C-alpha positions, -999 to +999 in steps of 0.1 A: -343+687+072-362+668+044-353+681+009-383+693-010-369+684-044-347+657-059-315+669-074-322+653-107-351+664-130-369+631-120-362+602-097-343+578-119-356+547-101-392+559-105-387+569-142-372+535-150-401+517-132-427+538-152-409+531-184-408+494-177-445+493-168-455+512-200-433+489-221-449+459-204-485+472-209-482+486-244-455+464-258-442+490-283-408+503-290-397+535-271-401+557-302-436+544-309-446+550-273-433+586-275-453+591-307-486+576-292-483+596-260-474+628-279-504+624-301-527+619-271-512+650-255-518+670-287-554+656-290-565+671-257-561+708-266-573+702-301-604+685-287-610+715-264-607+739-293-631+719-314-656+718-286-653+755-281-658+763-318-688+739-320-703+754-288-698+790-301-715+781-334-744+765-316-748+796-293-752+820-322 
């Protein structure tokens, strides 16, 4: 039977490969990459809320 989930939270080989690719593409330290990606993730819901408020004001 094929297991549906890996026993670890993530595949360590895949996570190392993703981290290496991001480091190669961006060229920042790990803490800077965490900050940039975190800001991008926070910007998405903030952008949705801003669009909602602007759309609601425009509809009134």
